C-alpha positions in Angstrom: 111.2 76.0 81.1 114.0 74.4 79.8 117.0 77.0 78.8 119.9 74.9 76.6 120.6 72.2 79.5 119.4 74.5 82.5 115.6 73.3 83.8 113.9 75.9 85.6 113.1 74.8 88.8 110.4 76.8 90.7 106.6 76.8 91.3 103.8 79.4 89.6 105.9 79.2 86.7 104.3 81.7 84.3 105.5 83.2 80.8 103.8 86.2 79.0 104.8 86.9 75.4 105.5 90.5 73.6 105.6 91.6 70.8 106.1 95.4 70.2 105.3 97.2 66.9 106.8 100.7 66.5 104.6 103.1 65.0 104.7 106.9 64.5 102.1 109.2 64.1 102.4 111.4 60.7 98.9 113.5 61.9 101.0 116.1 63.0 98.5 118.4 64.8 95.5 117.2 62.7 93.2 113.9 63.3 94.8 112.0 60.8 95.3 108.4 61.8 98.0 107.7 59.0 101.2 106.3 61.1 105.1 105.5 60.2 106.3 101.9 61.1 109.5 101.6 62.8 110.2 97.9 62.6 108.9 95.1 64.6 110.8 94.8 67.6 112.0 91.2 68.9 109.4 89.4 71.2 110.1 89.2 74.6 109.2 86.4 77.3 108.6 87.9 80.9 108.8 85.0 83.5 107.6 84.9 86.8 108.0 82.2 89.3 108.6 81.4 93.1 111.5 79.1 94.9 111.9 78.6 98.2 114.2 79.8 100.8 115.1 75.9 101.1 115.9 75.9 97.7 118.1 78.7 97.6 120.9 76.9 95.4 118.3 77.0 92.4 117.9 80.8 92.5 121.7 81.0 92.6 121.9 78.9 89.1 119.6 80.7 87.5 121.7 84.0 88.2 124.4 82.3 87.3 122.4 81.7 83.5 121.7 85.2 83.6 124.8 86.5 84.2 126.6 83.9 81.7 128.4 85.1 78.8 130.1 83.4 75.5 133.9 82.9 74.7 133.5 86.5 73.1 132.1 88.0 76.4 128.6 88.6 75.1 125.7 87.4 76.8 124.6 84.1 76.3 122.4 82.8 73.7 120.0 80.2 74.9 117.4 77.5 72.8 114.1 77.6 74.6 111.9 74.8 75.3 108.8 76.5 76.2 105.0 75.9 75.1 104.8 79.9 75.2 107.9 80.6 72.7 106.8 77.8 70.9 103.4 79.3 70.3 105.1 82.6 69.9 107.7 81.0 67.5 110.6 82.4 69.4 113.8 79.6 69.5 116.6 81.3 71.1 116.6 84.0 73.6 119.2 86.1 75.6 118.4 87.4 79.1 117.1 91.1 78.9 116.8 94.3 81.3 116.1 93.8 84.7 116.3 90.7 86.9 114.2 90.9 89.8 114.2 88.9 93.1 111.4 89.9 96.0 110.9 88.3 99.0 107.3 87.4 99.7 106.1 88.2 103.3 105.7 85.9 105.5 106.3 82.8 103.0 109.7 82.3 102.9 110.3 82.1 99.2 111.4 84.5 96.4 109.1 85.8 94.1 111.2 86.0 90.5 111.1 88.0 87.3 113.3 88.6 84.4 112.7 88.7 80.9 114.1 86.6 78.1 114.6 88.6 74.6 114.0 86.7 71.5 117.3 86.7 69.0 117.6 86.7 65.6 114.0 87.2 65.3 112.4 86.5 62.1 112.2 90.5 61.3 115.8 91.0 61.9 116.7 87.9 59.4 114.4 89.7 56.6 116.0 92.9 57.3 119.5 91.4 57.0 118.6 89.5 53.7 117.5 92.9 52.6 120.8 94.9 53.5 122.9 92.3 51.9 120.8 92.4 48.5 121.1 96.0 48.4 124.9 95.9 49.0 124.9 93.1 46.2 123.1 95.6 43.6 125.6 98.4 44.6 128.6 96.5 44.0 127.5 95.2 40.7 127.2 99.1 39.4 130.7 99.0 40.5 131.8 96.5 38.6 130.2 97.4 35.1 132.5 100.8 35.6 135.7 98.6 35.7 134.7 96.4 33.5 134.6 99.0 30.4 137.9 100.1 31.2 139.4 96.6 30.8 137.0 95.7 28.0 138.7 98.4 26.0 142.4 97.7 27.4 141.4 94.0 26.5 139.9 94.6 23.0 143.0 96.0 21.9 145.4 93.1 23.0 143.1 90.3 22.3 143.2 90.6 18.4 142.4 87.5 16.5 145.5 86.3 14.0 143.3 88.2 10.9 142.7 91.0 13.0 145.9 91.6 13.4 146.8 91.7 9.5 144.1 94.3 9.5 145.7 96.2 12.0 149.0 96.1 10.9 147.7 97.2 7.2 145.1 100.0 8.8 148.6 101.1 10.8 150.6 101.1 7.6 148.2 103.0 5.3 147.0 105.7 8.0 148.9 105.5 10.8 147.7 108.0 13.8 149.0 111.2 14.3 151.2 110.8 17.2 152.9 107.9 15.2 153.4 109.9 11.8 154.7 113.2 13.9 157.2 111.1 15.4 158.0 109.6 11.9 158.8 113.0 11.2 160.8 114.3 14.1 
């Protein structure tokens, strides 16, 4: 397994994948099997391997990767190269949850277990796209309200030459009440 430029060193490497689909029962106190979907959670890989005491530097290097953060102080996102990850369509991961190190009795080695969670899963990307489309629809309705107010002002100011002549003739023949009232006073 590779995480960016880091190669996992150890023996007995085992990678297991998990996909959680959150649902909630809508049956209440009935025997109904109807369920509400609460989303598809990012996939996770649980990794297990053995590192001998002679290779303690490998464990230290792995811990440094698990604790690493980017320039914004967030956990590092790794590009992953692994057969299980590829089969599950996982391209980027972050260390997540517990990082367990257990001494193996009588074997002078550690059993290492940790979890890598998928970063920017396909369902997450789909949700982000849907939210962006919904937001654009909302802004479109706001623009329509603004445009109607602008349109009436712009129409008044953007008469053609012929329309201006007609407007002058119309105002002379039938002045607005405000204009005629001010002319009398």
